[in-house]
C-alpha positions in Angstrom: 242.1 -66.0 195.4 241.6 -67.7 198.8 238.5 -68.9 200.6 237.9 -69.3 204.4 235.1 -71.4 205.8 233.7 -71.7 209.4 231.1 -74.1 210.7 229.7 -74.9 214.2 231.4 -77.7 216.1 228.5 -80.1 215.5 229.4 -80.1 211.8 232.5 -81.5 210.1 233.7 -79.8 206.9 235.8 -81.4 204.1 237.0 -79.1 201.4 238.1 -80.1 197.9 240.9 -78.4 196.1 239.9 -75.2 194.3 239.7 -75.4 190.5 242.2 -72.6 190.2 243.9 -69.7 192.1 243.6 -66.9 189.6 241.6 -65.8 186.6 242.6 -63.9 183.5 241.0 -60.5 182.9 237.6 -60.6 181.2 238.1 -60.3 177.4 234.7 -58.5 177.0 234.2 -56.3 180.1 230.6 -55.3 180.6 229.1 -58.2 178.6 228.8 -60.6 181.5 231.1 -63.4 182.6 232.7 -65.1 179.7 235.3 -67.1 181.5 234.7 -70.3 183.6 234.4 -69.6 187.4 236.7 -70.9 190.1 234.9 -73.7 192.0 235.6 -75.6 195.2 233.5 -78.5 196.6 232.5 -78.2 200.3 231.1 -81.3 202.0 229.4 -81.1 205.5 228.8 -84.0 207.8 226.4 -83.8 210.8 228.2 -84.7 214.0 225.2 -84.3 216.4 222.2 -86.4 217.1 219.5 -85.4 216.6 220.5 -83.4 213.6 220.8 -79.6 214.0 220.5 -76.9 211.3 223.6 -76.3 209.3 225.3 -72.9 209.1 228.4 -72.0 207.1 230.3 -68.7 207.1 232.3 -68.0 204.0 234.9 -65.4 203.3 236.5 -65.0 199.8 239.6 -62.9 199.4 240.8 -61.9 196.0 242.6 -59.1 194.1 240.9 -57.1 191.4 242.8 -54.5 189.3 245.6 -54.7 191.9 243.3 -53.9 194.8 242.5 -56.5 197.6 238.8 -57.4 197.8 236.8 -59.5 200.3 233.3 -60.9 200.3 231.7 -62.4 203.4 228.4 -64.3 203.7 226.5 -66.8 205.9 224.6 -69.7 204.5 222.1 -71.5 206.7 218.4 -72.3 207.3 217.4 -68.6 207.2 218.6 -68.4 203.5 215.8 -70.8 202.5 212.7 -69.1 204.1 
């Protein structure tokens, strides 16, 4: 498991340590998540005045059943319309 984050230059980003780097296989596949998730705190600080909208690009890389997987998403003002 690894996560990559990108923000515009007017934002400062501080990342906490992830709660883990791997997960065991689900004991009951097909019955929903039964194990705790891996979490990581992400704090943003506005560097510009006046404030500008925030935008964060996230990429999560992980391995599932021996195969590399990748998820990418953008979080920003458009997500809340």
